C-alpha positions in Angstrom: -27.4 141.2 -30.1 -25.7 144.5 -30.6 -21.8 143.9 -30.9 -19.6 144.8 -28.0 -15.6 146.0 -28.3 -13.5 144.5 -25.9 -13.4 148.0 -23.8 -16.8 148.1 -23.6 -16.6 144.8 -22.0 -14.5 145.3 -19.5 -15.6 148.7 -18.4 -19.1 146.8 -17.8 -17.7 143.7 -16.4 -14.3 145.5 -14.0 -15.2 144.1 -10.5 -13.1 142.9 -7.7 -13.4 139.1 -7.4 -13.7 138.6 -3.3 -13.7 134.8 -3.0 -12.1 132.3 -3.6 -11.8 129.8 -7.3 -13.2 126.9 -5.4 -16.3 129.0 -4.8 -17.6 130.6 -8.1 -16.6 126.9 -10.8 -17.6 123.2 -10.9 -14.9 120.9 -12.0 -16.0 117.9 -13.6 -15.7 115.5 -16.0 -17.7 114.5 -19.2 -18.4 110.7 -18.9 -15.7 110.0 -16.5 -13.6 111.0 -19.0 -10.1 113.4 -17.3 -10.4 114.9 -21.3 -11.2 117.8 -21.1 -11.2 119.2 -17.9 -15.2 121.0 -17.6 -14.7 124.5 -15.7 -18.6 125.3 -14.9 -19.9 128.8 -13.1 -21.3 127.5 -9.3 -23.9 130.6 -9.6 -25.9 132.6 -12.4 -23.5 135.4 -13.9 -19.6 135.3 -13.4 -18.1 136.4 -16.5 -15.2 133.4 -17.7 -13.0 136.6 -18.8 -13.0 138.5 -15.5 -13.0 135.5 -13.3 -10.0 133.6 -16.0 -8.1 136.9 -15.7 -8.4 136.2 -12.0 -7.3 132.6 -12.2 -4.6 131.9 -14.2 -2.2 130.4 -13.4 -5.4 128.2 -11.7 -6.1 127.6 -15.4 -2.4 126.3 -17.0 -2.0 124.2 -14.1 -5.1 122.5 -14.7 -4.5 123.3 -18.7 -1.1 121.3 -18.5 -2.6 118.1 -15.9 -5.3 117.5 -18.6 -4.3 118.9 -22.2 -7.8 120.5 -22.6 -10.7 122.7 -20.8 -14.3 123.5 -21.8 -15.7 126.0 -20.3 -19.7 125.0 -20.3 -22.6 127.4 -18.7 -20.6 130.9 -19.1 -22.9 132.4 -22.0 -20.1 133.5 -24.0 -22.1 134.8 -26.6 -20.1 136.8 -28.4 -16.6 137.1 -30.5 -15.8 139.8 -27.8 -16.2 138.4 -25.2 -13.8 135.1 -26.4 -11.2 137.6 -28.3 -11.3 138.9 -24.1 -11.0 135.5 -22.1 -8.6 135.2 -25.4 -6.8 137.9 -24.1 -6.9 137.3 -20.1 -5.4 133.7 -20.3 -2.8 135.0 -23.4 -0.5 137.3 -24.0 0.2 137.4 -27.3 -3.0 136.4 -29.7 -2.1 135.1 -33.4 -2.2 135.7 -37.0 -3.4 132.4 -39.2 0.5 132.6 -41.3 1.1 130.4 -43.8 -2.1 128.3 -43.8 -3.9 124.6 -44.6 -6.7 125.3 -44.5 -9.9 127.8 -45.9 -10.8 129.9 -43.4 -12.1 133.5 -42.8 -11.9 136.0 -40.8 -14.0 137.3 -38.3 -12.2 140.1 -36.2 -9.4 140.9 -35.3 -7.9 137.7 -34.7 -10.1 135.2 -34.6 -11.1 133.2 -37.5 -14.0 130.6 -38.4 -12.5 127.1 -37.4 -12.8 125.9 -41.0 -14.2 126.2 -44.3 -14.0 122.2 -45.6 -16.8 121.2 -46.7 -20.3 120.2 -44.3 -20.1 116.6 -45.7 -16.3 116.1 -45.0 -14.3 114.7 -41.4 -10.6 116.0 -40.9 -8.4 114.4 -39.1 -6.7 115.0 -35.8 -3.7 117.6 -36.0 -1.8 120.1 -33.7 -2.7 122.9 -34.9 0.5 124.2 -37.1 3.0 121.6 -36.4 4.3 121.9 -39.8 5.6 125.3 -39.4 9.1 126.7 -37.7 6.9 128.7 -35.4 2.9 127.6 -33.5 0.9 128.6 -31.0 0.8 127.0 -28.2 -2.3 127.0 -26.6 -5.8 127.8 -29.7 -9.4 128.4 -28.8 -12.6 127.3 -30.2 -16.2 129.5 -29.1 -19.5 128.0 -30.4 -22.0 129.4 -31.2 -23.7 127.3 -32.9 -24.1 124.0 -32.9 -24.6 121.9 -36.3 -28.0 120.1 -36.3 -26.1 117.1 -36.8 -22.2 115.9 -35.8 -19.6 119.0 -36.2 -17.8 118.0 -33.2 -14.7 119.0 -32.6 -12.7 115.6 -31.3 -10.1 115.8 -29.2 -6.7 113.7 -29.3 -4.3 113.1 -26.1 -0.5 113.5 -28.7 0.6 112.4 -25.2 -1.1 108.9 -25.2 -0.6 109.0 -29.1 3.2 108.9 -28.9 3.0 106.2 -25.7 0.7 104.0 -28.1 3.5 103.5 -30.9 5.9 100.9 -30.9 9.1 102.1 -29.3 11.6 101.6 -33.0 8.7 103.0 -34.3 8.8 106.3 -32.4 13.0 106.2 -32.7 12.9 106.3 -36.6 10.4 109.4 -36.9 12.9 111.3 -34.1 15.8 110.5 -36.3 14.6 110.9 -39.5 12.6 113.8 -38.8 9.1 115.1 -40.8 9.2 116.5 -44.2 6.4 118.2 -45.5 5.8 118.8 -49.5 3.6 121.6 -50.3 2.4 122.7 -53.9 0.1 125.5 -54.6 -1.6 127.1 -57.4 -2.5 124.3 -59.4 -6.1 122.9 -60.1 -6.6 121.2 -56.6 -5.6 122.8 -53.3 -4.8 126.1 -52.2 -3.7 129.5 -54.1 0.0 130.5 -52.6 -1.8 134.5 -52.4 -4.0 133.3 -49.7 -1.7 130.8 -47.8 0.7 133.1 -47.1 -1.2 136.3 -47.4 0.4 137.8 -50.3 0.7 138.6 -53.7 4.3 139.3 -53.9 6.8 136.4 -54.6 9.5 138.5 -52.8 7.8 138.3 -49.6 6.7 134.9 -49.9 10.5 134.3 -50.5 12.0 135.8 -47.7 9.4 134.0 -45.6 10.0 130.7 -46.8 14.1 131.9 -46.3 13.2 132.6 -43.1 11.1 130.1 -41.7 13.6 127.0 -43.4 10.8 126.3 -46.0 13.0 125.5 -49.6 10.2 127.1 -51.9 10.8 126.1 -55.7 8.7 128.5 -58.7 7.2 126.6 -61.1 5.4 126.9 -64.4 2.0 128.4 -65.3 2.3 130.4 -61.4 3.0 127.7 -59.1 4.9 127.4 -55.9 6.7 124.4 -54.5 7.7 124.0 -50.7 9.3 121.8 -48.9 10.6 121.7 -44.9 11.9 119.2 -42.6 10.3 119.2 -39.0 10.9 117.0 -35.8 7.7 115.1 -35.0 7.8 115.0 -31.6 7.6 117.9 -29.1 8.9 117.8 -25.2 6.5 120.0 -23.3 8.8 122.9 -21.7 6.8 122.6 -19.1 5.5 118.8 -17.2 8.7 117.8 -19.7 6.2 115.0 -21.5 6.1 113.9 -24.8 3.7 114.4 -27.7 3.1 112.9 -30.8 3.3 116.2 -32.6 3.2 117.0 -36.4 0.7 116.7 -39.7 3.1 113.6 -40.4 -0.6 111.4 -40.7 -3.2 114.4 -41.4 -1.0 115.4 -44.9 0.1 112.2 -46.2 -2.1 111.2 -49.1 -3.5 108.3 -47.8 -5.2 110.1 -44.9 -7.8 111.6 -48.0 -11.8 110.4 -48.1 -10.9 107.3 -50.6 -12.0 109.3 -53.4 -11.2 112.0 -52.9 -7.5 110.5 -52.9 -8.7 108.6 -56.2 -9.8 112.1 -58.0 -6.7 113.2 -57.2 -4.4 111.0 -58.5 -5.9 110.2 -61.1 -5.4 114.1 -61.9 -2.0 114.6 -60.8 1.1 112.3 -59.7 1.8 111.5 -56.7 4.8 114.4 -56.1 1.8 117.7 -57.6 -0.3 116.5 -54.6 -1.2 119.5 -52.9 0.0 118.3 -49.2 2.4 115.0 -49.0 4.5 113.8 -46.2 7.4 111.4 -46.2 10.3 110.6 -43.7 12.7 113.6 -43.4 15.6 112.0 -45.5 12.8 112.1 -48.5 12.1 108.5 -48.3 8.4 106.9 -48.4 6.4 106.3 -45.2 5.5 102.4 -45.2 1.6 101.6 -45.0 1.9 99.7 -42.0 3.0 102.9 -40.3 0.6 105.1 -41.6 -2.2 102.7 -40.4 -0.6 102.1 -37.2 -0.4 105.7 -36.7 -4.4 106.6 -37.1 -5.0 103.8 -35.1 -3.0 105.8 -32.7 -5.2 108.7 -32.8 -8.5 106.7 -33.2 -7.8 105.0 -30.0 -7.4 108.5 -28.0 -9.9 110.3 -29.5 -12.7 112.0 -27.1 -15.8 113.7 -29.0 -18.6 116.0 -26.9 -21.6 117.5 -28.8 -21.5 121.1 -28.6 -23.6 123.3 -26.5 -23.9 127.4 -27.5 -21.8 129.6 -25.1 -18.8 126.2 -25.1 -15.6 127.5 -25.1 -12.7 124.7 -25.6 -9.2 125.5 -24.5 -6.5 123.2 -25.7 -2.5 123.0 -25.1 -1.8 122.6 -28.2 1.8 120.8 -27.7 -0.5 117.9 -25.7 -4.0 118.1 -27.6 -4.9 117.5 -31.6 -8.5 118.3 -32.8 -10.6 117.7 -35.6 -13.5 118.2 -37.1 -16.7 115.3 -38.0 -19.3 116.1 -40.9 -22.1 117.2 -40.4 -25.5 118.6 -41.4 -27.2 122.3 -40.6 -25.3 125.3 -40.1 -23.0 125.5 -37.6 -21.1 128.3 -36.8 -18.1 127.9 -34.4 -14.9 130.1 -34.3 -11.0 129.4 -33.3 -8.1 132.0 -32.0 -4.9 131.5 -30.9 -2.4 132.3 -29.0 1.3 132.9 -27.4 3.6 131.1 -30.4 6.8 128.6 -30.1 9.1 127.7 -32.0 10.9 124.7 -32.6 14.2 126.7 -32.1 12.6 127.4 -28.4 12.6 123.8 -27.7 15.1 122.5 -29.0 17.8 122.3 -26.1 14.8 120.6 -24.2 14.7 117.9 -27.1 18.7 116.9 -27.2 18.4 114.1 -25.4 16.0 112.2 -27.1 13.0 110.4 -26.1 
C-alpha cells in the first residue's frame, strides 16, 4: 500500500465531530480484567486520531484510572496513522536515548519495539525508568501479530508496589537503586549505539547533564553508574508506583543459560547491566525473588490483533514481551517527558 504522510491523512480525514464520544465508541474489558480498558468504534469508519483529538480529556481520564488502553477495531494500518494518533493525544514525541535494547528507527520517532531474539522473553519494565528523564506515555502498534506467542504482557505497578512488604518498600525508598552498565565488551551494546554518537566528549557531556558517573576503560570500553529512586508518585493521581529497572537489569533475572554464559566470561561487576542498592550493596536474592513474584502475580496478557494500538501510562504500567515464532511487527512511540526532578517534590513525604 502507498505510504501516506501525516499531512495527507489530516487533509483527507479532517471533519467536525457532531455527536458525543459515547455514541462513537464502546468501552469494555478483556475477560473481566480492568487492565487494559478496551475502546472500540461503535461503527465502521471512525478514524482513531480524529476521534482522539476531540476526546483527549476522556482518554487522559481513562488512562489515569486504568493505566492502559487498548484501541481495537480502528484499523490503524500504517506508521503514519500511528504517529498521527500519538500526536493527537500527546504534546511531545520523544527520541529513544540512552538505549538499553536494540531497536531500529522506522520513521520519525517511531521505532521497532525490540530486536531481541524471538526465542527470548523480556521481563516487565517501565520504559527508561533508569534514566533521569523518561516518557510518561508509551504506545504500541501491532502491524503483524506473531504466528505464535509474541504478546506484550502488561503489569500495573501500583499493584506491584502494594504487594511488596512495607519494610522492603521502605528500604528501596531510603537506599534507591544503583544502575551499573558496561559498554563495548564482547557482550552487550556498544556505547556509540546507546548514546547515538561516536564522540566521547558528547557522551561525557550527556552523562554530566543526566547525573551519570562515567569512566572510560581500556579497549574503548565505557562504564557508567547512576543512582535513581525506586518509586514514583503519580503527578496526577497521587498514587505510588513501583517504577524502576532494579529487577529487569539484575543479572539473576536473565535467562539461566544466558546468565551462565555471561558469568563464565565476565566478573559480575563487568556485566553489561546489573543493579544494586543505591549505596552499592548487593540486593538480596530473596528480595529479587519477591520482586519477580509480585510482577508475575500482576501480569496481564492478551493476543495481538493487526491494527491494535496499546497506550500505556508509563508511570503506572510496565510492559514486557513473550517469546514467539513466525514473523512479528510491532512498533513503538514514546511521548511527554518528565524527570525525577519534576516529581521529587511530591515524593518528599515518603510512601
